[in-house]
Each structure stands twice: as C-alpha cells, then as structure tokens.
C-alpha positions in Angstrom: 87.6 -57.9 110.3 86.0 -60.3 112.6 84.5 -59.0 115.8 83.8 -61.6 118.5 81.4 -60.4 121.2 79.5 -61.9 124.1 79.5 -62.3 127.9 82.6 -63.5 129.7 83.2 -67.2 129.6 81.4 -67.9 126.4 84.4 -68.9 124.2 85.4 -65.6 122.5 89.1 -66.1 123.1 89.0 -69.8 122.2 87.3 -69.0 118.9 89.7 -66.1 118.3 92.7 -68.5 118.8 91.0 -71.1 116.5 90.6 -68.5 113.7 94.1 -67.1 114.2 95.5 -70.6 113.6 93.7 -70.7 110.3 94.5 -67.0 109.4 98.1 -66.7 110.4 98.5 -63.4 108.6 95.8 -61.8 110.7 96.2 -60.1 114.1 94.2 -60.9 117.2 93.3 -57.8 119.2 91.8 -58.0 122.6 90.1 -55.1 124.2 89.9 -55.4 128.0 88.2 -53.0 130.4 88.4 -49.6 128.8 89.8 -46.4 130.4 87.4 -43.6 131.0 87.2 -42.5 127.3 86.1 -45.8 125.8 85.4 -44.4 122.3 89.0 -43.1 121.9 90.4 -46.4 123.3 88.4 -48.5 120.8 88.9 -46.1 117.8 92.6 -45.9 118.2 92.9 -49.7 118.6 90.8 -50.4 115.5 92.8 -47.9 113.5 96.0 -49.7 114.5 94.5 -53.1 113.9 93.1 -52.7 110.4 90.8 -54.9 108.4 92.7 -58.2 108.8 92.0 -58.5 112.5 90.2 -60.8 114.8 88.8 -58.5 117.6 88.0 -60.0 120.9 85.3 -57.7 122.3 84.6 -54.1 121.4 81.7 -51.7 121.4 79.0 -54.3 121.8 80.6 -55.4 125.1 80.8 -51.7 126.2 77.1 -51.5 125.5 76.1 -54.7 127.3 78.4 -54.4 130.3 77.8 -50.6 130.6 74.0 -51.1 130.6 74.2 -54.0 133.1 76.7 -52.5 135.6 76.4 -48.7 135.1 73.0 -48.4 133.6 74.5 -46.6 130.6 76.7 -47.2 127.6 80.0 -45.3 127.4 79.2 -44.3 123.8 77.2 -41.3 122.8 74.8 -42.0 119.9 77.0 -40.1 117.5 80.1 -41.9 118.6 78.3 -45.3 118.3 77.3 -44.4 114.7 80.9 -43.4 113.9 82.2 -46.7 115.3 79.6 -48.7 113.3 80.5 -46.8 110.1 84.2 -47.5 110.6 83.6 -51.2 111.2 81.3 -51.5 108.3 83.9 -49.9 106.0 86.4 -52.4 107.3 84.1 -55.3 106.2 83.4 -56.2 109.8 81.3 -59.2 110.7 80.2 -59.9 114.3 80.1 -63.3 115.9 78.1 -63.2 119.0 79.0 -65.9 121.5 76.5 -67.1 124.0 75.2 -69.9 126.2 72.5 -70.4 128.7 72.4 -68.0 131.6 72.8 -70.9 133.9 75.9 -72.3 132.1 77.6 -68.9 131.9 76.9 -68.1 135.6 78.1 -71.6 136.7 81.5 -70.9 134.9 81.9 -67.7 137.1 80.1 -68.5 140.3 78.0 -65.9 142.1 80.8 -63.3 142.1 81.2 -61.1 140.2 78.4 -62.3 138.1 75.2 -63.2 140.0 72.6 -64.9 137.9 70.5 -61.7 137.4 73.5 -59.8 136.0 74.3 -62.6 133.6 70.7 -62.6 132.5 70.9 -58.9 131.8 74.2 -59.2 129.9 72.7 -62.0 127.7 69.6 -59.8 127.0 71.7 -56.7 126.1 73.8 -58.7 123.7 70.6 -60.2 122.1 69.0 -56.8 121.9 72.0 -55.7 119.8 71.8 -58.8 117.6 68.1 -58.5 117.0 68.0 -54.7 116.5 66.1 -53.9 119.7 68.9 -51.8 121.3 69.3 -48.0 121.4 71.6 -47.3 119.6 71.2 -50.1 117.1 74.0 -52.1 115.4 73.8 -52.6 111.6 76.7 -55.0 111.3 76.1 -58.5 110.0 76.0 -60.9 112.9 76.0 -64.7 113.5 75.2 -66.2 116.9 77.2 -69.1 118.2 76.8 -71.0 121.4 79.9 -72.2 123.3 78.9 -75.9 122.9 78.6 -75.2 119.1 82.4 -74.7 118.8 82.7 -78.5 118.6 80.6 -78.6 115.4 81.0 -75.1 113.9 82.9 -74.9 110.6 85.7 -72.6 111.8 87.6 -73.4 108.6 84.6 -72.1 106.6 84.5 -68.9 108.7 88.2 -68.3 108.0 87.8 -69.0 104.3 84.9 -66.6 104.1 86.9 -63.8 105.6 90.0 -64.6 103.5 87.9 -64.4 100.3 87.0 -60.8 101.1 90.6 -59.9 100.3 91.0 -61.9 97.1 91.0 -60.1 93.8 88.3 -61.2 91.4 
C-alpha cells in the first residue's frame, strides 16, 4: 500500500495517477473530508481497499488539518495506534508531498488557506514525518516536493511496491 499525504495542491492526486498508470492492477482510493467518525470512515475504506492500493490522503491529513483548523485530531491515541498497526501490516509506505508555504498558498489564494494556516499545515505534516507529533507515526516515509515530480523515478517507486508481492 502506498499512502500519499500532504497539504492540498501539492501533487498527491497527480502522483497517484502516475503510479496507477504503472500499477494497473492497483486501486486508487481517495479519502475526502471525513464524516464525524473519521476513524470508522478510514478503517472501513482501508479494509475494502486492501494492500494493493494507492491511497490519496488518510490519517496524516486528519491529524494535520484537524490540528490546524479544529486544534485537535479526530483520532484518539488508541485509534491512531490501531490505524498505524493496520497500515504497517499492509506494508504501507508514506509519500509526503510538499512545497514551500508560499507556493502552496499561491495555488489556493488567501481563501480558504491564508498563509499562516498553510504554514501550520506544512509544520504538522513535517512533525509527523520527523517523529515530533503526538501521537507519532512509525510508518516509513519519503518526502517529495511538487517540483520534484519532474525528476522523481516514479517507475522505480512502482517497481519497489510491486516487488513486495513477488514470491522469492
């Protein structure tokens, strides 16, 4: 499973589509704004999707957006750990998309993401990646910047994921 995370307008869906073209047997799953019970929404979606999925945002986005806009994450600590364990068992790797605060904010304009909110979002995602968050994520993570999509080895990423399912 590949989980693509990051603020809006950083290339998550673009990367998901590029990977899907190289992994045609894989499903792309996009999680939008969750209903009130975010854990159940995510858990049921992940259960349906399975390990050969490219997931466009999930619990990292809930953490970052929740902390930025509601001052809290919609996950309890125990539910966060349960989600992390499930994703780990599925062989999940995280790709964190990013860009400079100025570039992200310029793609949206001042509404609904003023510069200070974009800065907070970027910081919350980086806190997860660097292990400074509470709760912490223990999933392996690679950080890509939107402009890097022109030079990133997407074929190599796809091959790496495909090899996880090959028999020795």
